[in-house]
DSSP file (Angstrom, degrees, kcal/mol; ACC not computed):
  #  RESIDUE AA STRUCTURE BP1 BP2  ACC     N-H-->O    O-->H-N    N-H-->O    O-->H-N    TCO  KAPPA ALPHA  PHI   PSI    X-CA   Y-CA   Z-CA
    1    1 A M              0   0    0      0, 0.0     2,-0.0     0, 0.0     0, 0.0   0.000 360.0 360.0 360.0 133.6   -3.3  -10.2   19.6
    2    2 A T     >  -     0   0    0      1,-0.1     4,-2.4     4,-0.0     5,-0.2  -0.288 360.0-113.1 -70.6 160.1   -4.1   -6.7   20.7
    3    3 A L  H  > S+     0   0    0      1,-0.2     4,-2.5     2,-0.2     5,-0.2   0.892 116.9  53.9 -60.5 -40.2   -7.5   -5.2   20.0
    4    4 A R  H  > S+     0   0    0      1,-0.2     4,-2.3     2,-0.2    -1,-0.2   0.914 109.5  46.9 -62.5 -43.3   -6.0   -2.7   17.6
    5    5 A V  H  > S+     0   0    0      1,-0.2     4,-2.7     2,-0.2    -1,-0.2   0.906 112.1  50.9 -64.4 -41.6   -4.3   -5.5   15.6
    6    6 A Q  H  X S+     0   0    0     -4,-2.4     4,-2.5     2,-0.2    -2,-0.2   0.899 109.1  50.7 -63.7 -40.8   -7.5   -7.5   15.6
    7    7 A I  H  X S+     0   0    0     -4,-2.5     4,-2.3     2,-0.2    -2,-0.2   0.928 112.3  46.8 -63.0 -45.1   -9.5   -4.6   14.3
    8    8 A L  H  X S+     0   0    0     -4,-2.3     4,-2.6     2,-0.2     5,-0.2   0.912 111.3  51.8 -62.3 -42.6   -7.1   -4.0   11.5
    9    9 A K  H  X S+     0   0    0     -4,-2.7     4,-2.2     1,-0.2    -2,-0.2   0.926 111.1  47.1 -60.8 -44.9   -7.1   -7.7   10.6
   10   10 A N  H  X S+     0   0    0     -4,-2.5     4,-1.5     2,-0.2    -1,-0.2   0.892 111.2  51.9 -63.7 -40.0  -10.9   -7.7   10.4
   11   11 A K  H  X S+     0   0    0     -4,-2.3     4,-1.1     1,-0.2    -2,-0.2   0.923 111.2  46.8 -62.9 -44.4  -10.9   -4.5    8.3
   12   12 A F  H  < S+     0   0    0     -4,-2.6     3,-0.3     1,-0.2    -2,-0.2   0.883 109.6  53.9 -65.8 -38.3   -8.4   -6.0    5.8
   13   13 A N  H  < S+     0   0    0     -4,-2.2    -1,-0.2     1,-0.2    -2,-0.2   0.826 115.4  39.9 -65.0 -30.7  -10.4   -9.3    5.7
   14   14 A Q  H  < S+     0   0    0     -4,-1.5    -1,-0.2    -3,-0.2    -2,-0.2   0.575  96.2 103.3 -93.5 -11.3  -13.6   -7.4    4.8
   15   15 A S     <  -     0   0    0     -4,-1.1     2,-0.3    -3,-0.3    -3,-0.0  -0.482  57.8-149.9 -79.8 139.7  -11.9   -4.8    2.5
   16   16 A L        +     0   0    0     -2,-0.2     2,-0.4     2,-0.1    -2,-0.1  -0.790  65.6   7.5 -99.8 150.5  -12.2   -5.1   -1.3
   17   17 A G  S    S-     0   0    0     -2,-0.3    -2,-0.0     1,-0.1     0, 0.0  -0.664 122.9 -13.5  87.5-132.8   -9.4   -3.7   -3.4
   18   18 A L    >   -     0   0    0     -2,-0.4     3,-1.7     1,-0.1     4,-0.3  -0.845  54.7-175.9-115.9  94.0   -6.2   -2.5   -1.9
   19   19 A P  T >> S+     0   0    0      0, 0.0     3,-1.0     0, 0.0     4,-0.6   0.762  80.7  64.0 -64.1 -25.0   -6.5   -2.1    1.9
   20   20 A F  H 3> S+     0   0    0     32,-0.3     4,-2.9     1,-0.2    33,-0.1   0.600  80.1  84.1 -75.6  -8.5   -3.0   -0.7    2.3
   21   21 A K  H <4 S+     0   0    0     -3,-1.7    -1,-0.2     1,-0.2    -4,-0.0   0.853  93.0  46.0 -59.7 -34.1   -4.0    2.3    0.2
   22   22 A E  H <4 S+     0   0    0     -3,-1.0    -1,-0.2    -4,-0.3    -2,-0.2   0.838 118.1  40.8 -77.7 -33.6   -5.4    3.9    3.4
   23   23 A L  H  < S+     0   0    0     -4,-0.6    -2,-0.2     1,-0.3    -1,-0.1   0.778 121.6  38.8 -87.1 -28.4   -2.4    3.1    5.6
   24   24 A L  S  < S-     0   0    0     -4,-2.9    -1,-0.3     4,-0.0     5,-0.1  -0.810  84.6-155.1-125.4  88.5    0.4    3.8    3.1
   25   25 A P    >>  -     0   0    0      0, 0.0     4,-1.4     0, 0.0     3,-1.0  -0.206  25.8-114.5 -67.7 154.6   -0.7    6.9    1.1
   26   26 A P  H 3> S+     0   0    0      0, 0.0     4,-3.2     0, 0.0     5,-0.2   0.845 113.7  63.0 -55.4 -35.2    0.7    7.5   -2.4
   27   27 A S  H 3> S+     0   0    0      1,-0.2     4,-2.0     2,-0.2     5,-0.1   0.868 101.9  50.1 -61.1 -36.2    2.5   10.6   -1.2
   28   28 A A  H <> S+     0   0    0     -3,-1.0     4,-1.8     2,-0.2    -1,-0.2   0.902 113.8  44.6 -68.6 -40.7    4.7    8.5    1.2
   29   29 A I  H  X S+     0   0    0     -4,-1.4     4,-2.5     2,-0.2    -2,-0.2   0.917 112.7  51.4 -69.2 -43.1    5.6    6.1   -1.6
   30   30 A E  H  X S+     0   0    0     -4,-3.2     4,-2.4     1,-0.2    -2,-0.2   0.884 108.8  51.7 -61.3 -38.4    6.3    8.9   -4.0
   31   31 A Q  H  X S+     0   0    0     -4,-2.0     4,-2.8    -5,-0.2    -1,-0.2   0.910 109.8  49.0 -64.7 -41.7    8.6   10.6   -1.5
   32   32 A A  H  X S+     0   0    0     -4,-1.8     4,-2.0     2,-0.2    -2,-0.2   0.911 111.8  49.1 -63.8 -42.2   10.6    7.4   -1.0
   33   33 A L  H  <>S+     0   0    0     -4,-2.5     5,-2.9     2,-0.2     4,-0.2   0.903 112.8  47.9 -63.3 -40.8   10.9    7.0   -4.8
   34   34 A Y  H ><5S+     0   0    0     -4,-2.4     3,-1.4     3,-0.2    -2,-0.2   0.930 110.5  51.1 -64.7 -45.8   12.0   10.6   -5.1
   35   35 A D  H 3<5S+     0   0    0     -4,-2.8    -1,-0.2     1,-0.3    -2,-0.2   0.856 113.2  45.5 -60.5 -35.5   14.6   10.2   -2.3
   36   36 A L  T 3<5S-     0   0    0     -4,-2.0    -1,-0.3    -5,-0.2    -2,-0.2   0.418 111.8-123.4 -88.1   1.7   16.0    7.1   -3.9
   37   37 A K  T < 5 +     0   0    0     -3,-1.4     2,-0.6    -4,-0.2    -3,-0.2   0.869  53.6 160.1  58.0  40.3   16.0    8.9   -7.3
   38   38 A I      < -     0   0    0     -5,-2.9     2,-0.4    -6,-0.1    -1,-0.2  -0.835  21.3-164.5 -95.3 124.8   13.9    6.1   -8.9
   39   39 A K        +     0   0    0     -2,-0.6     2,-0.3    -5,-0.0    -5,-0.0  -0.857  13.6 166.6-109.3 145.0   12.1    7.2  -12.1
   40   40 A Y        -     0   0    0     -2,-0.4     2,-0.3     3,-0.0     6,-0.1  -0.980  34.4-108.1-152.0 159.5    9.2    5.3  -13.6
   41   41 A K        -     0   0    0     -2,-0.3     2,-0.6     1,-0.1    -2,-0.0  -0.653  41.5-102.9 -89.2 147.8    6.6    5.7  -16.2
   42   42 A K        +     0   0    0     -2,-0.3     2,-0.3     4,-0.1    -1,-0.1  -0.607  59.7 155.0 -70.9 115.8    3.0    6.2  -15.3
   43   43 A R    >   -     0   0    0     -2,-0.6     3,-0.8     1,-0.1    -3,-0.0  -0.805  59.7 -99.9-132.5 172.0    1.4    2.8  -15.9
   44   44 A L  T 3  S+     0   0    0      1,-0.3     2,-0.7    -2,-0.3     5,-0.1   0.934 125.0  38.6 -59.8 -45.9   -1.7    1.0  -14.6
   45   45 A F  T 3  S+     0   0    0      4,-0.1    -1,-0.3     3,-0.1    -3,-0.0  -0.594  85.1 161.8-106.2  69.1    0.7   -1.0  -12.3
   46   46 A D    <>  -     0   0    0     -3,-0.8     4,-2.7    -2,-0.7     5,-0.2  -0.195  60.2 -85.8 -76.0 177.5    3.1    1.7  -11.3
   47   47 A P  H  > S+     0   0    0      0, 0.0     4,-2.2     0, 0.0     5,-0.2   0.819 127.8  55.6 -58.3 -30.3    5.3    1.2   -8.2
   48   48 A I  H  > S+     0   0    0      2,-0.2     4,-2.2     1,-0.2     5,-0.2   0.969 112.3  38.9 -67.8 -53.0    2.6    2.5   -5.9
   49   49 A V  H  > S+     0   0    0      1,-0.2     4,-2.7     2,-0.2     5,-0.2   0.891 115.3  54.9 -64.4 -39.4   -0.1    0.0   -7.0
   50   50 A T  H  X S+     0   0    0     -4,-2.7     4,-2.5     2,-0.2    -1,-0.2   0.913 108.8  47.7 -61.5 -42.9    2.4   -2.8   -7.2
   51   51 A L  H  X S+     0   0    0     -4,-2.2     4,-2.6    -5,-0.2     5,-0.2   0.931 112.2  48.8 -64.5 -45.4    3.5   -2.2   -3.6
   52   52 A W  H  X S+     0   0    0     -4,-2.2     4,-2.1     1,-0.2   -32,-0.3   0.916 113.0  48.0 -60.0 -42.9   -0.1   -2.1   -2.4
   53   53 A A  H  X S+     0   0    0     -4,-2.7     4,-1.7     2,-0.2    -1,-0.2   0.918 111.8  49.8 -64.7 -43.2   -0.9   -5.3   -4.3
   54   54 A F  H  X S+     0   0    0     -4,-2.5     4,-1.9     1,-0.2     3,-0.2   0.938 111.5  47.9 -60.8 -47.3    2.2   -7.0   -2.9
   55   55 A L  H  < S+     0   0    0     -4,-2.6    -1,-0.2     1,-0.2    -2,-0.2   0.863 109.5  53.9 -63.0 -36.0    1.4   -6.0    0.7
   56   56 A S  H  < S+     0   0    0     -4,-2.1    -1,-0.2    -5,-0.2    -2,-0.2   0.843 110.2  47.3 -66.2 -33.3   -2.2   -7.2    0.3
   57   57 A Q  H  <        0   0    0     -4,-1.7    -2,-0.2     1,-0.2    -1,-0.2   0.821 360.0 360.0 -77.6 -31.7   -1.0  -10.6   -0.9
   58   58 A V     <        0   0    0     -4,-1.9    -1,-0.2    -5,-0.2    -2,-0.2   0.499 360.0 360.0 -74.4 360.0    1.6  -11.0    1.9
């Protein structure tokens, strides 16, 4: 494992909440949703939070 991967792994293991929030900003997800013409209502678990939670679990 490269040093960079090991550092990220350690950061994620120590992080509380949604660690992918820093690596995958909302603007990138919103742009993808816009490009795909996906509309959604603002909810607690909108597509952005759902994606971050899914990635954190995987």
